[in-house]
N, C-alpha and C positions, 0 to 999 in steps of 0.2 A: 504494500500500500504506500509506503514511504517513497519507493522508486517511482510509482505512478504519479504521486503528487509532485515530485521533483521534475519528472518529464513534462507534466502539464505546465508547471511554472516556466520551464524553459520555452515551451511552445508558445505560451501566452505572452511572454515577454520578447519574442522575436519582433524585429522591426516590421516585417510584413503584416503580421496580425494586427499590430497597433495601427499601422497605416490604414489597413482595411477597416478597422473599427472607426477611425476618424472619418474615412470616406463615407461609411454608412450613415453616420450622424450628420455630416454635411449634406449628403444626398437627401436625407429626410427633410432637412430644413430647406434645401433647394427646391424640393418637390412642393412644399407649401408655398414658396414664393411664386413658382410657375403656376400652380393652381389658382392662386390669388390673381395673378396677371390675367389668366384666361377668364376666370369667373367675374372679376371686377372691372376689367378694362376691355378685353377683346370681345367677350360675349355680348356686352351691351352694344358695342359698335355693330356687331353682326345682327343683333336683334333689331337695330334701327333699320338696317338694310332689308331684312326679311319681314319686318312687321310683327315678328313674334317676340314675346318677352323672354321665352326660355327655349333654347335650342333643343333641349332634351324632349320637349313636347312635340317636335316636328315628327309627322308620321304620314304614311300613305294609307288611307282607309281600305280595308279589304272587305269587311262586312260590318253591318251595324252602323250606328251613329256615334261619333266621338262624344264621350262623356256618359254613355250608357253602359249597362252591364254586358251587353252583347257585342260591344265594339272589339273588333280585331283589326289591327293595323300593323304595317311595317314601321317600327319605331326607329327610324334612321337618325333622329336628332341626337340621341346620346352617342351614337357611332360617330357622327360628325364632330361632336364635342371632344370625344377621345382622340380623334385624328388631329384636331387642332392642338390639344394638349401634347401629343406626341411630337408634332412638328416643332412646337416651341421648345420643348425639352431638347430635342435633337439639335436645333439651331443654337440653343444656349450652350450645350456641351461642345459643339463644334467651335463656337467662338472662344470658349475658355481654353480648349486644346490649342487653338491657333495662337492665342496670347502666350500660353506657356511655351509653345514651340518657338516663338520669337525670342523669348527670354533665354531659352536653351541655346538657340543659334547664336545669340549675342555672346553667351558664355563660351561656346565653342570657338567662336572667332577670337575672343579675347585670349583663350588658352593657346590657340594656334599662333597668335601674334607673340605671345610670351615664348613659345617654342622657337619661333623664328629669331627673336631677339637673342635667345640663348645660343642658337646656331651661329648667328653673326658674331657673338662674343667669342664663342669657341673658335670660330674661323680666324678672328683677329689674334687670339692667343696662339693658335697653331702657327699663324703666319710669323708672329714675333719669335716663337721658338725655332722655327725653321731658319729665320735670319740669324739668330744667335748660334745655331748649330753650324751654319755656313761660315760665319765669322771665326768660330773656333777651329773649323777645318782649315781655313786659310792661314791662321796663325801657326797651326801645326806644320803646314807645308812650308 
């Protein structure tokens, strides 16, 4: 049992697990923000265009009258709402990934520049050492 607890502690304290937990918490909060954006901003704008106050109520009647017990309809409104949610989430994630990618690229460029500077410095040192070697050879001869 003690080994099991030690193994679990090692597993739980690994960086990837902690990163994943942080990602889940942030993802949950991000989901609430996107849901609010859709429900409170985008849906009212679409409602103005369609004349409906709630997209989820949009349907195509198949039988009966809307609002009665015998009504059967294709309830496509909630499906449209879910597609809008998905597209906004996908767009938001895409934008975040692009921004992170730009920061990473800037870091990589900076590292590459540092490597180039190091190479140039080494080249100058090597050049000086070569000159010193040549001078010592000349003195010997």
